[in-house]
C-alpha positions in Angstrom: 0.0 0.0 0.0 1.4 3.4 -1.0 2.1 6.1 1.7 -0.8 8.2 0.4 -3.2 5.3 0.6 -2.0 4.4 4.0 -2.3 8.0 5.2 -5.8 8.3 3.6 -6.9 5.1 5.3 -5.7 6.3 8.7 -7.2 9.7 8.1 -10.6 8.2 7.1 -10.7 6.0 10.2 -9.6 8.9 12.3 -12.4 10.9 10.7 -14.8 8.2 12.0 -13.2 8.5 15.4 -13.6 12.2 15.4 -17.2 12.1 14.2 -18.2 9.7 17.0 -16.1 11.9 19.3 -18.2 14.9 18.3 -21.4 12.9 18.9 -20.0 12.0 22.3 -19.2 15.7 23.1 -22.6 16.8 21.8 -24.3 14.4 24.1 -22.1 15.5 27.0 -22.8 19.2 26.3 -26.6 18.8 25.9 -26.9 16.4 28.9 -24.6 18.0 31.4 -23.8 21.5 30.0 -20.8 23.3 31.5 -21.0 23.0 35.3 -18.9 22.1 38.4 -19.6 18.4 37.8 -18.7 18.5 34.1 -15.5 20.3 35.1 -14.9 17.5 37.6 -15.4 14.8 35.0 -13.1 16.6 32.5 -10.4 16.9 35.1 -10.8 13.3 36.2 -10.7 12.1 32.6 -7.7 14.3 31.8 -5.5 12.6 34.5 -5.4 9.1 32.8 -5.3 10.9 29.4 -2.4 12.9 30.5 -0.5 9.8 31.6 -1.6 8.1 28.4 0.0 10.9 26.3 3.0 11.0 28.6 3.8 7.3 28.7 1.8 5.3 26.1 1.4 7.4 23.0 4.1 9.8 24.0 7.5 8.8 25.3 7.0 5.0 24.9 5.8 5.2 21.2 8.5 7.7 20.3 11.2 5.4 21.7 9.6 2.0 20.8 8.7 2.5 17.1 12.1 3.6 15.8 13.9 0.8 17.7 11.2 -1.7 16.5 11.4 -0.6 12.9 15.2 -0.6 13.0 15.3 -4.1 14.5 13.0 -5.4 11.8 15.0 -3.8 9.0 18.4 -5.1 10.2 17.8 -8.2 12.4 14.6 -9.8 10.9 11.2 -10.8 12.3 12.4 -13.4 14.8 14.7 -11.1 16.7 11.9 -8.4 16.5 9.4 -10.8 18.0 11.7 -11.5 21.0 12.2 -7.7 21.4 8.4 -7.2 21.6 8.0 -10.0 24.2 10.7 -8.5 26.4 9.4 -5.0 26.2 5.8 -6.2 26.8 6.9 -8.0 30.0 8.5 -4.9 31.4 5.5 -2.7 30.4 2.9 -5.0 32.0 4.8 -5.0 35.4 5.2 -1.2 35.3 1.6 -0.7 34.6 0.4 -2.9 37.5 2.4 -0.8 39.9 1.4 2.5 38.3 -2.4 1.7 38.4 -2.3 0.7 42.1 -0.4 3.9 43.1 -2.6 6.0 40.9 -5.9 4.8 42.5 -4.4 5.4 46.0 -3.1 8.8 45.2 -6.2 10.2 43.4 -6.9 13.0 45.8 -3.3 14.3 45.4 -3.5 14.0 41.6 -6.8 15.9 41.4 -5.5 18.7 43.7 -2.3 19.0 41.5 -4.4 19.1 38.3 -7.1 21.5 39.4 -7.0 22.7 43.0 -9.6 25.3 42.0 -12.3 22.6 42.1 -12.2 23.0 45.9 -14.4 26.0 45.3 -17.1 23.4 45.1 -16.5 20.6 47.7 -18.9 18.3 45.8 -17.0 19.0 42.6 -13.6 18.1 44.1 -15.0 14.9 45.7 -16.6 13.8 42.4 -13.4 14.4 40.5 -11.5 12.2 43.1 -14.0 9.4 42.8 -14.1 9.4 39.0 -10.3 9.5 38.9 -10.2 6.3 40.9 -12.7 4.6 38.6 -10.9 5.7 35.5 -7.2 5.5 36.4 -6.8 1.8 35.2 -7.7 3.2 31.7 -4.0 4.1 31.5 -3.1 0.4 31.7 -5.4 -0.5 28.8 -4.2 2.3 26.6 -0.5 1.7 27.2 -0.9 -1.9 26.0 -2.9 -0.5 23.0 0.1 1.8 22.2 2.4 -1.3 22.3 0.1 -3.1 19.9 -0.3 -0.1 17.6 3.5 0.3 17.4 3.8 -3.3 16.2 0.9 -3.2 13.8 2.0 0.1 12.3 5.6 -1.3 11.8 4.0 -4.2 9.9 2.0 -1.6 7.9 -1.3 -2.8 9.4 -2.8 0.7 10.0 -6.5 0.0 10.1 -7.0 -1.5 13.5 -4.9 1.1 15.5 -6.6 3.9 13.6 -10.1 2.6 14.1 -9.6 1.7 17.8 -10.5 5.1 19.3 -14.0 4.7 17.8 -14.7 2.1 20.5 -14.1 4.5 23.3 -16.4 7.0 21.8 -19.2 4.4 21.3 -18.8 3.3 24.9 -19.1 6.9 26.2 -22.0 7.6 23.9 -23.8 4.6 25.3 -22.9 5.8 28.8 -24.4 9.3 28.1 -27.5 7.9 26.3 -28.4 5.0 28.5 -26.2 5.0 31.5 -26.8 8.6 32.7 -30.6 8.3 32.9 -30.3 4.9 34.5 -28.0 6.2 37.2 -30.4 9.1 37.8 -33.3 6.6 38.5 -31.0 4.9 41.0 -30.3 8.2 42.8 -26.7 8.3 41.6 -25.1 11.4 39.9 -25.6 10.8 36.2 -22.1 12.1 35.4 -20.6 9.0 37.1 -21.9 6.9 34.2 -19.4 8.6 32.0 -16.5 7.1 34.1 -18.0 3.7 33.5 -18.1 4.3 29.8 -14.4 5.3 29.8 -13.4 2.0 31.4 -15.6 -0.1 29.1 -14.0 1.8 26.1 -10.5 1.0 27.3 -11.3 -2.7 27.6 -12.8 -2.8 24.1 -9.8 -1.0 22.6 -7.4 -3.5 24.0 -9.6 -6.5 23.1 -9.6 -5.7 19.3 -5.8 -5.6 19.2 -5.5 -9.3 20.0 -6.9 -10.8 16.8 -4.9 -8.3 14.7 -1.6 -9.3 16.5 -2.4 -13.0 16.2 -2.9 -12.6 12.4 0.7 -11.4 12.0 2.1 -13.8 14.6 3.2 -10.9 16.9 1.0 -11.3 20.0 3.4 -10.7 22.9 4.2 -13.4 25.4 4.3 -11.7 28.7 6.5 -13.2 31.5 4.7 -13.1 34.8 7.6 -14.4 37.0 10.1 -12.2 38.7 12.9 -14.0 36.7 11.1 -13.2 33.5 11.1 -9.5 34.4 14.8 -9.5 35.2 15.6 -11.1 31.9 13.4 -8.7 30.0 14.9 -5.7 31.8 18.4 -6.9 30.8 17.6 -7.4 27.1 19.6 -4.9 24.9 16.5 -3.8 23.1 14.6 -3.0 26.3 17.6 -1.0 27.5 17.7 0.9 24.2 14.0 1.7 24.5 14.2 2.8 28.1 17.3 4.9 27.4 15.5 6.7 24.6 12.4 7.1 26.7 14.2 9.2 29.3 14.7 12.3 27.1 11.4 11.5 25.3 9.6 11.5 28.7 11.1 14.9 29.4 9.9 16.2 26.1 6.4 14.8 26.4 6.3 16.0 30.0 6.8 19.5 28.9 3.6 19.4 26.8 1.7 17.8 29.6 3.1 20.2 32.2 1.8 23.0 30.0 -1.6 21.3 30.0 -1.5 20.9 33.7 -0.7 24.5 34.3 -3.4 25.6 31.9 -6.0 23.4 33.6 -4.9 24.7 37.0 -5.3 28.3 35.8 -8.7 27.6 34.1 -10.0 25.9 37.3 -9.5 29.3 39.1 -11.4 31.2 36.4 -15.2 31.4 36.2 -17.1 28.1 36.5 -17.2 26.4 33.1 -13.8 27.5 31.9 -12.3 24.0 32.0 -15.3 22.7 30.0 -15.2 25.5 27.4 -11.5 24.7 26.8 -12.3 21.0 26.6 -15.1 21.4 24.1 -12.9 23.7 21.9 -10.0 21.3 22.2 -12.1 18.5 20.9 -13.0 20.5 17.8 -9.4 21.5 17.3 -8.2 17.9 17.6 -10.5 17.0 14.7 -8.1 18.4 12.0 -5.0 17.8 14.1 -5.7 14.1 14.3 -7.0 13.7 10.8 -3.9 15.4 9.3 -1.1 15.4 11.8 -1.6 12.2 13.7 -2.4 10.2 10.5 0.8 11.5 8.8 2.9 10.9 11.9 1.7 7.3 12.3 2.5 6.5 8.7 5.7 8.4 8.4 7.6 7.4 11.6 8.2 3.7 10.7 9.1 4.7 7.1 11.5 7.4 8.3 13.1 5.1 10.8 13.5 2.3 8.1 15.0 4.9 5.6 17.4 6.1 8.3 18.4 2.5 9.3 19.1 1.8 5.6 21.2 4.9 5.2 18.8 6.3 2.5 19.0 10.0 3.1 17.3 10.9 -0.1 14.2 8.9 0.6 14.2 10.3 4.2 14.2 13.9 2.9 11.5 13.1 0.3 9.2 11.6 2.9 9.5 14.7 5.0 8.9 17.0 2.0 5.8 15.0 1.0 4.4 15.2 4.5 5.0 18.9 4.9 3.4 19.7 1.6 0.3 17.8 2.7 0.3 19.7 6.0 0.3 23.1 4.2 -2.2 22.0 1.6 -4.8 20.8 4.2 -4.0 22.5 7.5 -4.0 26.1 6.2 -7.7 26.0 5.0 -8.6 24.2 8.3 -6.9 27.0 10.3 -8.8 29.6 8.2 -12.1 27.8 9.0 -11.4 27.8 12.8 -10.6 31.5 12.7 -13.5 32.7 10.6 -16.2 30.0 11.0 -15.7 29.0 14.7 -19.1 30.2 15.9 -21.2 28.3 13.4 -19.2 25.1 14.1 -19.6 25.4 17.9 -23.3 26.3 17.6 -24.2 23.4 15.3 -22.3 20.9 17.2 -23.0 21.9 20.8 -25.9 24.4 21.1 -28.5 21.9 22.5 -30.1 21.3 25.8 -28.1 22.6 28.8 -25.5 24.2 26.5 -26.4 27.9 26.4 -25.7 30.7 24.0 -23.1 32.0 26.5 -21.4 28.6 26.4 -21.3 28.9 22.6 -19.6 32.3 22.7 -17.0 31.2 25.3 -16.2 28.0 23.4 -15.9 30.0 20.2 -13.2 32.4 21.4 -11.2 29.4 22.8 -11.5 27.6 19.5 -10.2 30.7 17.6 -7.2 30.8 19.9 -6.4 27.2 19.0 -7.0 27.9 15.3 -4.2 30.6 15.3 -1.7 27.8 15.9 -3.3 24.9 14.0 -0.7 24.9 11.2 2.0 24.5 13.9 0.2 21.9 15.8 -0.2 19.7 12.7 3.3 20.4 11.4 4.9 19.2 14.7 3.3 15.8 14.1 5.5 15.5 10.9 8.6 17.3 12.0 9.1 15.7 15.4 9.2 12.2 13.9 12.0 13.4 11.7 14.1 13.6 14.8 12.7 10.5 16.5 13.5 8.4 13.4 17.1 9.6 13.8 16.9 8.5 17.5 17.5 12.1 18.4 15.0 12.9 21.0 17.1 15.5 22.9 16.7 18.3 20.3 12.8 18.3 20.3 13.0 18.1 24.1 15.1 21.2 24.4 12.9 23.1 22.0 9.8 22.0 23.9 11.2 23.3 27.2 11.9 26.7 25.8 8.5 26.8 24.1 6.9 25.9 27.5 8.5 28.9 29.2 7.4 31.1 26.3 3.8 29.8 26.5 3.6 30.5 30.2 5.0 34.0 29.7 2.3 34.6 27.1 -0.3 33.3 29.6 0.8 36.1 32.0 0.0 38.6 29.3 -3.1 37.1 27.7 -5.2 35.6 30.5 -5.9 38.9 32.4 -7.5 40.2 29.2 -8.8 37.1 27.4 -9.4 34.7 30.3 -9.6 31.1 29.1 -9.3 32.1 25.5 -5.8 33.5 26.3 -4.7 30.0 27.4 -5.7 28.6 24.0 -4.0 31.5 22.1 -0.8 31.0 24.0 -0.8 27.3 23.1 -1.4 28.1 19.4 1.4 30.6 19.2 3.7 28.3 21.1 3.0 25.5 18.6 3.9 27.8 15.6 7.3 28.6 17.3 7.9 24.9 18.1 7.2 23.8 14.5 9.4 26.5 12.9 12.3 25.6 15.3 12.0 21.9 14.4 12.1 22.8 10.7 15.1 24.9 11.1 16.8 22.1 13.1 16.3 19.5 10.4 17.5 21.9 7.7 20.7 22.8 9.6 21.5 19.1 10.0 21.1 18.6 6.3 18.5 15.9 7.0 15.8 17.7 5.1 16.3 19.3 1.7 13.1 20.9 0.3 12.2 19.8 -3.2 11.8 22.5 -5.9 8.6 24.4 -6.3 7.8 25.4 -2.7 7.4 29.1 -3.6 4.8 28.7 -6.2 3.0 26.0 -4.2 2.8 28.3 -1.1 1.4 31.2 -3.3 -1.3 28.9 -4.7 -2.4 27.8 -1.2 -2.5 31.3 0.1 -4.5 32.6 -2.9 -7.1 29.8 -2.5 -7.3 30.3 1.2 -8.0 34.0 0.7 -11.0 33.1 -1.4 -12.1 30.6 1.3 -11.8 33.3 4.0 -14.1 35.7 2.1 -16.7 33.0 1.6 -16.6 31.8 5.3 -16.8 35.3 6.7 -19.8 36.0 4.6 -21.7 32.9 5.6 -20.7 33.2 9.3 -22.1 36.8 9.5 -25.2 36.2 7.3 -26.9 33.6 9.5 -27.9 33.7 13.2 -26.4 30.3 14.0 -27.9 30.1 17.5 -31.4 31.1 16.4 -32.6 27.7 15.1 -34.8 26.7 18.0 -36.6 23.5 17.1 -34.9 23.3 13.7 -31.8 21.4 14.4 -31.8 19.4 11.2 -32.1 22.6 9.1 -29.1 24.0 10.9 -27.0 20.9 10.4 -28.0 20.8 6.7 -27.0 24.4 6.2 -23.6 23.8 7.9 -23.1 20.7 5.6 -23.8 22.9 2.5 -21.4 25.5 3.7 -18.6 22.9 4.3 -19.1 21.4 0.9 -19.2 24.8 -0.7 -16.0 25.9 1.1 -14.2 22.7 0.1 -15.3 23.2 -3.5 -14.1 26.8 -3.6 -10.7 25.9 -2.1 -9.9 23.0 -4.3 -11.3 24.5 -7.5 -9.2 27.6 -6.9 -6.1 25.4 -6.5 -6.8 23.5 -9.7 -7.4 26.8 -11.6 -4.1 28.1 -10.3 -2.3 25.1 -11.9 -1.7 22.9 -8.8 -1.7 19.2 -9.7 -3.2 17.4 -6.8 -2.3 14.0 -8.3 1.3 14.6 -7.4 0.5 14.0 -3.8 -1.0 10.6 -4.6 1.9 9.5 -6.8 4.5 10.6 -4.3 
């Protein structure tokens, strides 16, 4: 399967994940609104998610996938299978300890994440209880990350990309059926969402097993102490753990930034954590579809090219990825900046989600939109370093950007409140991406192919036409005034999105851009 087809498959499955994720958020918004209890759930869910991004999809994947791809390219499948067994053994033991400690330390974790929840004693207690229920989710997702690394290295992208849909389906079921049932039992309905998260984690891990069996790579985990000692002493395990240390620092920087922002938001007006969460979900739609899909496909290929000493292919892979980022992320950023209110209104303005919630979520989404190009580009540029097993450079850049982001928070938050937090993240992402690009260029690892000047001009011109259209539509319709006409509003949004896509791509074609070049490359 070609890289474009692989990326398209991952992107389409990610689209399914994001659509079900939006349905999940719509149900959450209409059922629970933005209250102290929704803030409590979002904080509680963010704790295992933070650790998942920190360890599972973060430091572990960044260290594991390059070592795995290099081992398969140089040592063959049998040695790679042994490597997976040994790493899985160490990972399972580490997860058991982590989950036990996490459940016990939930009050401390909630206080460290959002001490402002103590403004409502019930909200803080609910967050602690839901954190205890959901903390084992990190165990399921870490094993899913291990499975995804193996499957992606074998170019089996479908199952890892489709897996997040199961979490969304489980949480939709919890909101649709579980919450009313809990209410009849006299239990806070929001607690049903914690049960949905745990069910989703089990389902995500369960679908990995048949996929791994089909390629003969289901890990054999050693449960004896001697097995753990042997696994720890394996050279591959040592290499992964050595790479994880700087990777952990790098991912920690991003999560520390999230922790600080959540802490700040918890001290702002009630609902601030939820507004940022709803905006973040919408921002992650293009980020995941474009950046994550490209990163998933490119990292094993970049690592294999690096292991084979093929610098030309390595550079061409990066160039192809960056052109796709510019081609697709720029119009998405334009949409988030000019069309944010219609998007938020159509997706969230139901039930308990008020017009004020629409406005507050809109300004946060616009802040994220200012840095969308950077947020997506990082997903392509950072793997360029990871494939070279150079994790130190992205870490140092991330640390400086963290300091810059918090300095911007001091300036933005007093004037823009929670929207200032989103804007600081967006600007910081742009700085991070530019720095990574300069680093790859200075190392001679990336040599841009000819034609970037004309290509950039074509994208900017088409995006300018798109901006005019979206501003006109956004200001011509009262998007929060469709009481009782939800389907009409959804249909109008769908027409606007189709029209916007047509304007952008037709403008590109008329300017002479040949879109088929991305498929061929």
